Backbone atoms as SQL, in Angstrom:
CREATE TABLE atoms (id INTEGER PRIMARY KEY, chain TEXT, resi INTEGER, resn TEXT, atom TEXT, x REAL, y REAL, z REAL);
INSERT INTO atoms VALUES
  (1, 'A', 1, 'UNK', 'N', 13.781, -5.701, -0.292),
  (2, 'A', 1, 'UNK', 'CA', 14.436, -4.741, 0.707),
  (3, 'A', 1, 'UNK', 'C', 13.500, -4.086, 1.480),
  (4, 'A', 2, 'UNK', 'N', 13.527, -4.246, 2.802),
  (5, 'A', 2, 'UNK', 'CA', 12.802, -3.512, 3.811),
  (6, 'A', 2, 'UNK', 'C', 12.790, -2.128, 3.750),
  (7, 'A', 3, 'UNK', 'N', 11.864, -1.335, 3.661),
  (8, 'A', 3, 'UNK', 'CA', 11.939, 0.112, 3.894),
  (9, 'A', 3, 'UNK', 'C', 11.037, 0.604, 5.040),
  (10, 'A', 4, 'UNK', 'N', 11.331, 1.474, 5.907),
  (11, 'A', 4, 'UNK', 'CA', 10.461, 2.185, 6.820),
  (12, 'A', 4, 'UNK', 'C', 10.157, 3.630, 6.600),
  (13, 'A', 5, 'UNK', 'N', 9.253, 4.231, 6.682),
  (14, 'A', 5, 'UNK', 'CA', 8.955, 5.548, 6.408),
  (15, 'A', 5, 'UNK', 'C', 8.362, 6.212, 7.452),
  (16, 'A', 6, 'UNK', 'N', 8.911, 7.070, 8.378),
  (17, 'A', 6, 'UNK', 'CA', 8.146, 7.602, 9.557),
  (18, 'A', 6, 'UNK', 'C', 7.557, 8.865, 9.177),
  (19, 'A', 7, 'UNK', 'N', 6.434, 9.336, 9.740),
  (20, 'A', 7, 'UNK', 'CA', 5.767, 10.623, 9.701),
  (21, 'A', 7, 'UNK', 'C', 5.214, 10.995, 10.918),
  (22, 'A', 8, 'UNK', 'N', 4.818, 12.314, 10.926),
  (23, 'A', 8, 'UNK', 'CA', 4.093, 12.699, 12.121),
  (24, 'A', 8, 'UNK', 'C', 4.836, 13.515, 13.083),
  (25, 'A', 9, 'UNK', 'N', 6.051, 13.714, 13.080),
  (26, 'A', 9, 'UNK', 'CA', 6.793, 14.402, 13.974),
  (27, 'A', 9, 'UNK', 'C', 6.336, 15.872, 13.787),
  (28, 'A', 10, 'UNK', 'N', 7.035, 16.778, 14.634),
  (29, 'A', 10, 'UNK', 'CA', 6.633, 18.225, 14.519),
  (30, 'A', 10, 'UNK', 'C', 7.039, 18.869, 15.784),
  (31, 'A', 11, 'UNK', 'N', 6.615, 20.196, 15.903),
  (32, 'A', 11, 'UNK', 'CA', 6.690, 20.933, 16.896),
  (33, 'A', 11, 'UNK', 'C', 5.432, 21.010, 17.852),
  (34, 'A', 12, 'UNK', 'N', 5.449, 20.900, 19.085),
  (35, 'A', 12, 'UNK', 'CA', 4.283, 20.998, 19.890),
  (36, 'A', 12, 'UNK', 'C', 4.568, 21.445, 21.347),
  (37, 'A', 13, 'UNK', 'N', 3.624, 22.213, 21.921),
  (38, 'A', 13, 'UNK', 'CA', 3.813, 22.678, 23.298),
  (39, 'A', 13, 'UNK', 'C', 3.789, 21.443, 24.128),
  (40, 'A', 14, 'UNK', 'N', 4.469, 21.727, 25.387),
  (41, 'A', 14, 'UNK', 'CA', 4.406, 20.895, 26.477),
  (42, 'A', 14, 'UNK', 'C', 3.017, 20.516, 26.813),
  (43, 'A', 15, 'UNK', 'N', 2.710, 19.140, 27.065),
  (44, 'A', 15, 'UNK', 'CA', 1.266, 18.956, 27.353),
  (45, 'A', 15, 'UNK', 'C', 0.523, 18.504, 26.062),
  (46, 'A', 16, 'UNK', 'N', 0.827, 18.782, 25.023),
  (47, 'A', 16, 'UNK', 'CA', 0.220, 18.475, 23.815),
  (48, 'A', 16, 'UNK', 'C', 0.433, 16.892, 23.480),
  (49, 'A', 17, 'UNK', 'N', 0.024, 16.494, 22.316),
  (50, 'A', 17, 'UNK', 'CA', 0.179, 15.333, 21.515),
  (51, 'A', 17, 'UNK', 'C', 0.489, 15.329, 20.310),
  (52, 'A', 18, 'UNK', 'N', 0.977, 14.032, 19.848),
  (53, 'A', 18, 'UNK', 'CA', 1.350, 13.968, 18.577),
  (54, 'A', 18, 'UNK', 'C', 1.329, 12.334, 18.347),
  (55, 'A', 19, 'UNK', 'N', 1.004, 12.075, 17.045),
  (56, 'A', 19, 'UNK', 'CA', 0.990, 10.675, 16.627),
  (57, 'A', 19, 'UNK', 'C', 1.983, 10.348, 15.492),
  (58, 'A', 20, 'UNK', 'N', 2.906, 9.354, 15.745),
  (59, 'A', 20, 'UNK', 'CA', 3.898, 9.024, 14.731),
  (60, 'A', 20, 'UNK', 'C', 3.314, 7.854, 14.003),
  (61, 'A', 21, 'UNK', 'N', 3.698, 7.729, 12.681),
  (62, 'A', 21, 'UNK', 'CA', 3.469, 6.591, 11.927),
  (63, 'A', 21, 'UNK', 'C', 4.629, 5.960, 11.239),
  (64, 'A', 22, 'UNK', 'N', 4.682, 4.669, 11.045),
  (65, 'A', 22, 'UNK', 'CA', 5.805, 4.171, 10.445),
  (66, 'A', 22, 'UNK', 'C', 5.238, 3.225, 9.404),
  (67, 'A', 23, 'UNK', 'N', 5.387, 3.425, 8.157),
  (68, 'A', 23, 'UNK', 'CA', 5.026, 2.437, 7.081),
  (69, 'A', 23, 'UNK', 'C', 6.193, 1.684, 6.686),
  (70, 'A', 24, 'UNK', 'N', 5.834, 0.156, 6.644),
  (71, 'A', 24, 'UNK', 'CA', 6.789, -0.628, 6.222),
  (72, 'A', 24, 'UNK', 'C', 6.449, -1.176, 4.987),
  (73, 'A', 25, 'UNK', 'N', 7.495, -1.509, 4.072),
  (74, 'A', 25, 'UNK', 'CA', 7.286, -2.077, 2.851),
  (75, 'A', 25, 'UNK', 'C', 8.488, -3.234, 2.645),
  (76, 'A', 26, 'UNK', 'N', 8.427, -3.953, 1.744),
  (77, 'A', 26, 'UNK', 'CA', 9.390, -5.034, 1.452),
  (78, 'A', 26, 'UNK', 'C', 9.421, -6.179, 2.346),
  (79, 'A', 27, 'UNK', 'N', 8.269, -6.345, 3.067),
  (80, 'A', 27, 'UNK', 'CA', 8.077, -7.571, 3.980),
  (81, 'A', 27, 'UNK', 'C', 6.462, -7.723, 4.152),
  (82, 'A', 28, 'UNK', 'N', 6.273, -9.063, 4.070),
  (83, 'A', 28, 'UNK', 'CA', 4.731, -9.508, 4.217),
  (84, 'A', 28, 'UNK', 'C', 4.674, -10.128, 5.598),
  (85, 'A', 29, 'UNK', 'N', 5.557, -10.318, 6.419),
  (86, 'A', 29, 'UNK', 'CA', 5.615, -10.930, 7.753),
  (87, 'A', 29, 'UNK', 'C', 5.023, -9.898, 8.731),
  (88, 'A', 30, 'UNK', 'N', 4.352, -10.601, 9.768),
  (89, 'A', 30, 'UNK', 'CA', 4.291, -9.747, 10.848),
  (90, 'A', 30, 'UNK', 'C', 5.493, -9.764, 11.816),
  (91, 'A', 31, 'UNK', 'N', 6.145, -8.608, 11.909),
  (92, 'A', 31, 'UNK', 'CA', 7.343, -8.517, 12.453),
  (93, 'A', 31, 'UNK', 'C', 7.284, -7.836, 13.810),
  (94, 'A', 32, 'UNK', 'N', 8.301, -8.092, 14.876),
  (95, 'A', 32, 'UNK', 'CA', 8.577, -7.360, 15.950),
  (96, 'A', 32, 'UNK', 'C', 9.150, -5.887, 15.590),
  (97, 'A', 33, 'UNK', 'N', 8.461, -4.830, 16.144),
  (98, 'A', 33, 'UNK', 'CA', 8.869, -3.540, 15.782),
  (99, 'A', 33, 'UNK', 'C', 9.036, -2.664, 17.119),
  (100, 'A', 34, 'UNK', 'N', 9.539, -1.473, 16.914),
  (101, 'A', 34, 'UNK', 'CA', 9.647, -0.657, 18.087),
  (102, 'A', 34, 'UNK', 'C', 9.930, 0.829, 17.623),
  (103, 'A', 35, 'UNK', 'N', 9.754, 1.805, 18.560),
  (104, 'A', 35, 'UNK', 'CA', 10.260, 3.130, 18.368),
  (105, 'A', 35, 'UNK', 'C', 11.402, 3.414, 19.188),
  (106, 'A', 36, 'UNK', 'N', 12.392, 4.077, 18.745),
  (107, 'A', 36, 'UNK', 'CA', 13.444, 4.414, 19.532),
  (108, 'A', 36, 'UNK', 'C', 13.606, 5.996, 19.445),
  (109, 'A', 37, 'UNK', 'N', 14.329, 6.701, 20.274),
  (110, 'A', 37, 'UNK', 'CA', 14.494, 8.049, 20.257),
  (111, 'A', 37, 'UNK', 'C', 16.054, 8.380, 20.424),
  (112, 'A', 38, 'UNK', 'N', 16.532, 9.526, 20.004),
  (113, 'A', 38, 'UNK', 'CA', 17.841, 9.823, 20.260),
  (114, 'A', 38, 'UNK', 'C', 17.875, 11.487, 20.483),
  (115, 'A', 39, 'UNK', 'N', 18.228, 11.909, 21.629),
  (116, 'A', 39, 'UNK', 'CA', 18.300, 13.305, 21.842),
  (117, 'A', 39, 'UNK', 'C', 19.748, 13.747, 21.504),
  (118, 'A', 40, 'UNK', 'N', 19.992, 15.065, 21.425),
  (119, 'A', 40, 'UNK', 'CA', 21.379, 15.586, 21.092),
  (120, 'A', 40, 'UNK', 'C', 22.306, 15.123, 22.256),
  (121, 'A', 41, 'UNK', 'N', 23.488, 14.607, 21.982),
  (122, 'A', 41, 'UNK', 'CA', 24.421, 14.219, 23.064),
  (123, 'A', 41, 'UNK', 'C', 24.021, 12.781, 23.659),
  (124, 'A', 42, 'UNK', 'N', 23.113, 12.206, 23.294),
  (125, 'A', 42, 'UNK', 'CA', 22.655, 11.100, 24.105),
  (126, 'A', 42, 'UNK', 'C', 22.830, 9.839, 23.183),
  (127, 'A', 43, 'UNK', 'N', 22.609, 8.721, 23.805),
  (128, 'A', 43, 'UNK', 'CA', 22.475, 7.539, 23.186),
  (129, 'A', 43, 'UNK', 'C', 21.046, 7.371, 22.731),
  (130, 'A', 44, 'UNK', 'N', 20.896, 6.548, 21.637),
  (131, 'A', 44, 'UNK', 'CA', 19.592, 5.949, 21.158),
  (132, 'A', 44, 'UNK', 'C', 19.022, 5.060, 22.133),
  (133, 'A', 45, 'UNK', 'N', 17.693, 5.328, 22.477),
  (134, 'A', 45, 'UNK', 'CA', 17.188, 4.518, 23.532),
  (135, 'A', 45, 'UNK', 'C', 15.665, 4.201, 23.038),
  (136, 'A', 46, 'UNK', 'N', 15.518, 2.721, 23.584),
  (137, 'A', 46, 'UNK', 'CA', 14.057, 2.213, 23.446),
  (138, 'A', 46, 'UNK', 'C', 13.082, 3.009, 23.885),
  (139, 'A', 47, 'UNK', 'N', 11.991, 3.435, 23.165),
  (140, 'A', 47, 'UNK', 'CA', 10.779, 4.015, 23.671),
  (141, 'A', 47, 'UNK', 'C', 9.735, 3.097, 23.817),
  (142, 'A', 48, 'UNK', 'N', 9.469, 2.345, 22.963),
  (143, 'A', 48, 'UNK', 'CA', 8.363, 1.380, 23.115),
  (144, 'A', 48, 'UNK', 'C', 8.498, 0.255, 21.965),
  (145, 'A', 49, 'UNK', 'N', 8.065, -1.030, 22.336),
  (146, 'A', 49, 'UNK', 'CA', 8.164, -2.046, 21.341),
  (147, 'A', 49, 'UNK', 'C', 6.980, -2.953, 21.361),
  (148, 'A', 50, 'UNK', 'N', 6.620, -3.682, 20.279),
  (149, 'A', 50, 'UNK', 'CA', 5.526, -4.384, 20.146),
  (150, 'A', 50, 'UNK', 'C', 6.003, -5.778, 19.489),
  (151, 'A', 51, 'UNK', 'N', 5.623, -6.929, 20.116),
  (152, 'A', 51, 'UNK', 'CA', 6.152, -8.260, 19.527),
  (153, 'A', 51, 'UNK', 'C', 5.154, -8.718, 18.328),
  (154, 'A', 52, 'UNK', 'N', 5.507, -9.692, 17.659),
  (155, 'A', 52, 'UNK', 'CA', 4.911, -10.275, 16.715),
  (156, 'A', 52, 'UNK', 'C', 3.469, -10.531, 17.187),
  (157, 'A', 53, 'UNK', 'N', 3.423, -11.084, 18.505),
  (158, 'A', 53, 'UNK', 'CA', 2.149, -11.415, 19.097),
  (159, 'A', 53, 'UNK', 'C', 1.325, -10.231, 19.568),
  (160, 'A', 54, 'UNK', 'N', 1.868, -9.163, 19.560),
  (161, 'A', 54, 'UNK', 'CA', 1.066, -7.826, 20.098),
  (162, 'A', 54, 'UNK', 'C', 1.479, -7.472, 21.413),
  (163, 'A', 55, 'UNK', 'N', 2.476, -8.198, 22.081),
  (164, 'A', 55, 'UNK', 'CA', 2.715, -7.720, 23.440),
  (165, 'A', 55, 'UNK', 'C', 3.537, -6.383, 23.370),
  (166, 'A', 56, 'UNK', 'N', 3.331, -5.470, 24.328),
  (167, 'A', 56, 'UNK', 'CA', 4.060, -4.266, 24.364),
  (168, 'A', 56, 'UNK', 'C', 4.774, -4.010, 25.618),
  (169, 'A', 57, 'UNK', 'N', 5.938, -3.246, 25.472),
  (170, 'A', 57, 'UNK', 'CA', 6.687, -2.794, 26.529),
  (171, 'A', 57, 'UNK', 'C', 7.202, -1.428, 26.229),
  (172, 'A', 58, 'UNK', 'N', 7.290, -0.680, 27.339),
  (173, 'A', 58, 'UNK', 'CA', 7.625, 0.968, 27.438),
  (174, 'A', 58, 'UNK', 'C', 8.749, 1.405, 28.269),
  (175, 'A', 59, 'UNK', 'N', 9.388, 2.362, 27.903),
  (176, 'A', 59, 'UNK', 'CA', 10.463, 2.823, 28.873),
  (177, 'A', 59, 'UNK', 'C', 9.673, 3.516, 29.880),
  (178, 'A', 60, 'UNK', 'N', 10.211, 3.205, 31.134),
  (179, 'A', 60, 'UNK', 'CA', 9.710, 3.717, 32.161),
  (180, 'A', 60, 'UNK', 'C', 9.199, 5.436, 32.056),
  (181, 'A', 61, 'UNK', 'N', 10.053, 6.108, 31.436),
  (182, 'A', 61, 'UNK', 'CA', 9.909, 7.481, 31.253),
  (183, 'A', 61, 'UNK', 'C', 8.679, 7.905, 30.450),
  (184, 'A', 62, 'UNK', 'N', 8.025, 7.001, 29.581),
  (185, 'A', 62, 'UNK', 'CA', 6.885, 7.244, 28.753),
  (186, 'A', 62, 'UNK', 'C', 5.518, 6.439, 29.229),
  (187, 'A', 63, 'UNK', 'N', 5.723, 5.735, 30.097),
  (188, 'A', 63, 'UNK', 'CA', 4.609, 4.823, 30.629),
  (189, 'A', 63, 'UNK', 'C', 3.323, 5.383, 30.889),
  (190, 'A', 64, 'UNK', 'N', 2.211, 5.336, 30.557),
  (191, 'A', 64, 'UNK', 'CA', 1.036, 6.019, 30.846),
  (192, 'A', 64, 'UNK', 'C', 0.702, 7.124, 29.997),
  (193, 'A', 65, 'UNK', 'N', 1.785, 7.481, 29.035),
  (194, 'A', 65, 'UNK', 'CA', 1.765, 8.863, 28.182),
  (195, 'A', 65, 'UNK', 'C', 1.676, 8.225, 26.689),
  (196, 'A', 66, 'UNK', 'N', 2.625, 7.232, 26.466),
  (197, 'A', 66, 'UNK', 'CA', 2.663, 6.796, 24.988),
  (198, 'A', 66, 'UNK', 'C', 2.053, 5.576, 24.830),
  (199, 'A', 67, 'UNK', 'N', 1.461, 5.219, 23.583),
  (200, 'A', 67, 'UNK', 'CA', 0.960, 4.047, 23.289),
  (201, 'A', 67, 'UNK', 'C', 1.254, 3.590, 21.870),
  (202, 'A', 68, 'UNK', 'N', 2.041, 2.336, 21.850),
  (203, 'A', 68, 'UNK', 'CA', 2.376, 1.803, 20.575),
  (204, 'A', 68, 'UNK', 'C', 1.371, 0.904, 20.131),
  (205, 'A', 69, 'UNK', 'N', 1.112, 0.823, 18.764),
  (206, 'A', 69, 'UNK', 'CA', 0.086, 0.058, 18.203),
  (207, 'A', 69, 'UNK', 'C', 0.355, -0.202, 16.740),
  (208, 'A', 70, 'UNK', 'N', -0.320, -1.193, 16.150),
  (209, 'A', 70, 'UNK', 'CA', 0.216, -1.609, 14.716),
  (210, 'A', 70, 'UNK', 'C', -1.150, -1.785, 13.995),
  (211, 'A', 71, 'UNK', 'N', -1.005, -1.737, 12.770),
  (212, 'A', 71, 'UNK', 'CA', -2.129, -1.971, 11.696),
  (213, 'A', 71, 'UNK', 'C', -1.598, -3.150, 10.950),
  (214, 'A', 72, 'UNK', 'N', -1.837, -4.321, 11.107),
  (215, 'A', 72, 'UNK', 'CA', -1.014, -5.300, 10.341),
  (216, 'A', 72, 'UNK', 'C', -1.500, -5.403, 8.917),
  (217, 'A', 73, 'UNK', 'N', -2.759, -5.242, 8.599),
  (218, 'A', 73, 'UNK', 'CA', -3.267, -5.061, 7.271),
  (219, 'A', 73, 'UNK', 'C', -2.547, -3.925, 6.634),
  (220, 'A', 74, 'UNK', 'N', -2.109, -2.711, 7.176),
  (221, 'A', 74, 'UNK', 'CA', -1.555, -1.778, 6.349),
  (222, 'A', 74, 'UNK', 'C', 0.051, -1.678, 6.662),
  (223, 'A', 75, 'UNK', 'N', 0.373, -2.769, 7.543),
  (224, 'A', 75, 'UNK', 'CA', 1.908, -2.838, 7.702),
  (225, 'A', 75, 'UNK', 'C', 2.305, -1.669, 8.109),
  (226, 'A', 76, 'UNK', 'N', 1.880, -1.012, 9.162),
  (227, 'A', 76, 'UNK', 'CA', 1.978, 0.310, 9.775),
  (228, 'A', 76, 'UNK', 'C', 2.240, 0.200, 11.268),
  (229, 'A', 77, 'UNK', 'N', 3.106, 0.894, 11.800),
  (230, 'A', 77, 'UNK', 'CA', 3.362, 1.145, 13.230),
  (231, 'A', 77, 'UNK', 'C', 2.790, 2.523, 13.572),
  (232, 'A', 78, 'UNK', 'N', 2.399, 2.565, 14.855),
  (233, 'A', 78, 'UNK', 'CA', 1.956, 3.882, 15.393),
  (234, 'A', 78, 'UNK', 'C', 2.612, 4.068, 16.746),
  (235, 'A', 79, 'UNK', 'N', 2.764, 5.360, 17.048),
  (236, 'A', 79, 'UNK', 'CA', 2.987, 5.829, 18.520),
  (237, 'A', 79, 'UNK', 'C', 2.182, 7.048, 18.681),
  (238, 'A', 80, 'UNK', 'N', 1.431, 6.820, 19.690),
  (239, 'A', 80, 'UNK', 'CA', 0.427, 8.006, 20.066),
  (240, 'A', 80, 'UNK', 'C', 1.132, 8.469, 21.375),
  (241, 'A', 81, 'UNK', 'N', 1.621, 9.850, 21.320),
  (242, 'A', 81, 'UNK', 'CA', 2.360, 10.409, 22.432),
  (243, 'A', 81, 'UNK', 'C', 1.438, 11.558, 22.936),
  (244, 'A', 82, 'UNK', 'N', 0.970, 11.336, 24.214),
  (245, 'A', 82, 'UNK', 'CA', 0.343, 12.243, 24.888),
  (246, 'A', 82, 'UNK', 'C', 0.962, 12.952, 25.990),
  (247, 'A', 83, 'UNK', 'N', 0.545, 14.042, 26.589),
  (248, 'A', 83, 'UNK', 'CA', 1.144, 14.779, 27.578),
  (249, 'A', 83, 'UNK', 'C', 2.725, 15.017, 27.377),
  (250, 'A', 84, 'UNK', 'N', 3.054, 15.362, 26.252),
  (251, 'A', 84, 'UNK', 'CA', 4.422, 15.504, 26.031),
  (252, 'A', 84, 'UNK', 'C', 5.214, 16.439, 26.812),
  (253, 'A', 85, 'UNK', 'N', 6.429, 16.148, 27.087),
  (254, 'A', 85, 'UNK', 'CA', 7.276, 16.916, 27.885),
  (255, 'A', 85, 'UNK', 'C', 8.367, 17.378, 27.089),
  (256, 'A', 86, 'UNK', 'N', 9.083, 18.564, 27.476),
  (257, 'A', 86, 'UNK', 'CA', 10.333, 19.057, 26.851),
  (258, 'A', 86, 'UNK', 'C', 11.408, 18.061, 26.594),
  (259, 'A', 87, 'UNK', 'N', 11.461, 17.198, 27.635),
  (260, 'A', 87, 'UNK', 'CA', 12.472, 16.049, 27.728),
  (261, 'A', 87, 'UNK', 'C', 12.395, 14.949, 26.630),
  (262, 'A', 88, 'UNK', 'N', 10.870, 15.020, 26.044),
  (263, 'A', 88, 'UNK', 'CA', 10.611, 13.989, 24.961),
  (264, 'A', 88, 'UNK', 'C', 11.363, 14.487, 23.715),
  (265, 'A', 89, 'UNK', 'N', 11.950, 15.588, 23.574),
  (266, 'A', 89, 'UNK', 'CA', 12.383, 16.040, 22.330),
  (267, 'A', 89, 'UNK', 'C', 13.629, 15.244, 22.000),
  (268, 'A', 90, 'UNK', 'N', 13.557, 14.941, 20.685),
  (269, 'A', 90, 'UNK', 'CA', 14.435, 13.813, 20.162),
  (270, 'A', 90, 'UNK', 'C', 14.034, 13.617, 18.658),
  (271, 'A', 91, 'UNK', 'N', 14.913, 12.786, 17.967),
  (272, 'A', 91, 'UNK', 'CA', 14.732, 12.241, 16.878),
  (273, 'A', 91, 'UNK', 'C', 14.081, 10.932, 17.093),
  (274, 'A', 92, 'UNK', 'N', 12.853, 10.613, 16.554),
  (275, 'A', 92, 'UNK', 'CA', 12.452, 9.256, 16.841),
  (276, 'A', 92, 'UNK', 'C', 12.614, 8.280, 15.579),
  (277, 'A', 93, 'UNK', 'N', 12.797, 7.098, 15.791),
  (278, 'A', 93, 'UNK', 'CA', 13.293, 6.118, 14.789),
  (279, 'A', 93, 'UNK', 'C', 12.314, 5.064, 14.896),
  (280, 'A', 94, 'UNK', 'N', 11.770, 4.449, 13.755),
  (281, 'A', 94, 'UNK', 'CA', 10.981, 3.219, 13.787),
  (282, 'A', 94, 'UNK', 'C', 12.130, 2.061, 13.479),
  (283, 'A', 95, 'UNK', 'N', 11.954, 0.928, 14.149),
  (284, 'A', 95, 'UNK', 'CA', 12.694, -0.202, 13.804),
  (285, 'A', 95, 'UNK', 'C', 11.892, -1.347, 13.816),
  (286, 'A', 96, 'UNK', 'N', 12.386, -2.281, 12.877),
  (287, 'A', 96, 'UNK', 'CA', 11.718, -3.507, 12.651),
  (288, 'A', 96, 'UNK', 'C', 12.764, -4.657, 12.666),
  (289, 'A', 97, 'UNK', 'N', 12.324, -5.636, 13.213),
  (290, 'A', 97, 'UNK', 'CA', 13.268, -6.946, 13.131),
  (291, 'A', 97, 'UNK', 'C', 12.610, -8.073, 12.220),
  (292, 'A', 98, 'UNK', 'N', 13.165, -8.136, 11.088),
  (293, 'A', 98, 'UNK', 'CA', 12.570, -9.046, 10.077),
  (294, 'A', 98, 'UNK', 'C', 12.423, -10.639, 10.459),
  (295, 'A', 99, 'UNK', 'N', 11.277, -10.869, 10.812),
  (296, 'A', 99, 'UNK', 'CA', 10.927, -12.436, 10.892),
  (297, 'A', 99, 'UNK', 'C', 11.149, -13.210, 9.638),
  (298, 'A', 100, 'UNK', 'N', 11.721, -14.420, 9.648),
  (299, 'A', 100, 'UNK', 'CA', 12.217, -15.205, 10.997),
  (300, 'A', 100, 'UNK', 'C', 13.813, -14.953, 11.152),
  (301, 'A', 101, 'UNK', 'N', 14.323, -13.910, 10.606),
  (302, 'A', 101, 'UNK', 'CA', 15.722, -13.557, 10.784),
  (303, 'A', 101, 'UNK', 'C', 15.912, -12.793, 12.001),
  (304, 'A', 102, 'UNK', 'N', 17.203, -12.289, 12.243),
  (305, 'A', 102, 'UNK', 'CA', 17.503, -11.169, 13.391),
  (306, 'A', 102, 'UNK', 'C', 18.022, -9.949, 12.644),
  (307, 'A', 103, 'UNK', 'N', 17.619, -9.781, 11.411),
  (308, 'A', 103, 'UNK', 'CA', 18.091, -8.602, 10.674),
  (309, 'A', 103, 'UNK', 'C', 17.128, -7.423, 11.303),
  (310, 'A', 104, 'UNK', 'N', 17.749, -6.270, 11.601),
  (311, 'A', 104, 'UNK', 'CA', 17.125, -5.007, 12.102),
  (312, 'A', 104, 'UNK', 'C', 17.293, -3.977, 10.873),
  (313, 'A', 105, 'UNK', 'N', 16.030, -3.317, 10.740),
  (314, 'A', 105, 'UNK', 'CA', 16.014, -2.223, 9.942),
  (315, 'A', 105, 'UNK', 'C', 15.497, -1.011, 10.615),
  (316, 'A', 106, 'UNK', 'N', 15.934, 0.099, 9.888),
  (317, 'A', 106, 'UNK', 'CA', 15.662, 1.491, 10.694),
  (318, 'A', 106, 'UNK', 'C', 15.001, 2.478, 9.731),
  (319, 'A', 107, 'UNK', 'N', 14.224, 3.184, 10.193),
  (320, 'A', 107, 'UNK', 'CA', 13.712, 4.450, 9.269),
  (321, 'A', 107, 'UNK', 'C', 14.541, 5.473, 9.392),
  (322, 'A', 108, 'UNK', 'N', 14.545, 6.717, 8.613),
  (323, 'A', 108, 'UNK', 'CA', 15.266, 7.693, 8.562),
  (324, 'A', 108, 'UNK', 'C', 15.142, 8.649, 9.772),
  (325, 'A', 109, 'UNK', 'N', 14.064, 8.489, 10.516),
  (326, 'A', 109, 'UNK', 'CA', 13.823, 9.269, 11.770),
  (327, 'A', 109, 'UNK', 'C', 12.884, 10.414, 11.306),
  (328, 'A', 110, 'UNK', 'N', 12.225, 10.969, 12.416),
  (329, 'A', 110, 'UNK', 'CA', 11.484, 12.165, 12.455),
  (330, 'A', 110, 'UNK', 'C', 11.648, 12.876, 13.739),
  (331, 'A', 111, 'UNK', 'N', 11.751, 14.223, 13.644),
  (332, 'A', 111, 'UNK', 'CA', 11.929, 15.072, 14.697),
  (333, 'A', 111, 'UNK', 'C', 10.760, 15.454, 15.402),
  (334, 'A', 112, 'UNK', 'N', 10.855, 15.405, 16.776),
  (335, 'A', 112, 'UNK', 'CA', 9.790, 15.730, 17.775),
  (336, 'A', 112, 'UNK', 'C', 10.491, 16.848, 18.567),
  (337, 'A', 113, 'UNK', 'N', 9.857, 17.873, 18.626),
  (338, 'A', 113, 'UNK', 'CA', 10.320, 18.911, 19.419),
  (339, 'A', 113, 'UNK', 'C', 9.212, 19.529, 20.416),
  (340, 'A', 114, 'UNK', 'N', 9.483, 19.491, 21.686),
  (341, 'A', 114, 'UNK', 'CA', 8.317, 19.965, 22.546),
  (342, 'A', 114, 'UNK', 'C', 8.929, 21.203, 23.287),
  (343, 'A', 115, 'UNK', 'N', 8.151, 22.248, 23.237),
  (344, 'A', 115, 'UNK', 'CA', 8.551, 23.474, 23.655),
  (345, 'A', 115, 'UNK', 'C', 7.865, 23.600, 25.163),
  (346, 'A', 116, 'UNK', 'N', 8.479, 24.357, 26.126),
  (347, 'A', 116, 'UNK', 'CA', 8.039, 24.413, 27.347),
  (348, 'A', 116, 'UNK', 'C', 7.325, 25.682, 27.492);
């Protein structure tokens, strides 16, 4: 069973930085993964994604500020968030699409709060 455990969220002032981590277990494949976020009263949205081959894509709202990366040896996904804004406040979720299936797995979420 695939499990995803996020960490690294917290409270930060606008302009600050945070680094989220997502440790994956239950899979030895290199999988497509991503970070999503959901703010109160809003739908969950894609923040950044990384393919099995390492290609990345970002939501327009975070381009140039956030960086997604992975450590395949440790089966860990990262999201470096710089120049944080109050509108980045949300619960951030790690997502994994298990290769070679289309099964999606989600972490429990980690709260990121950016104060103005």
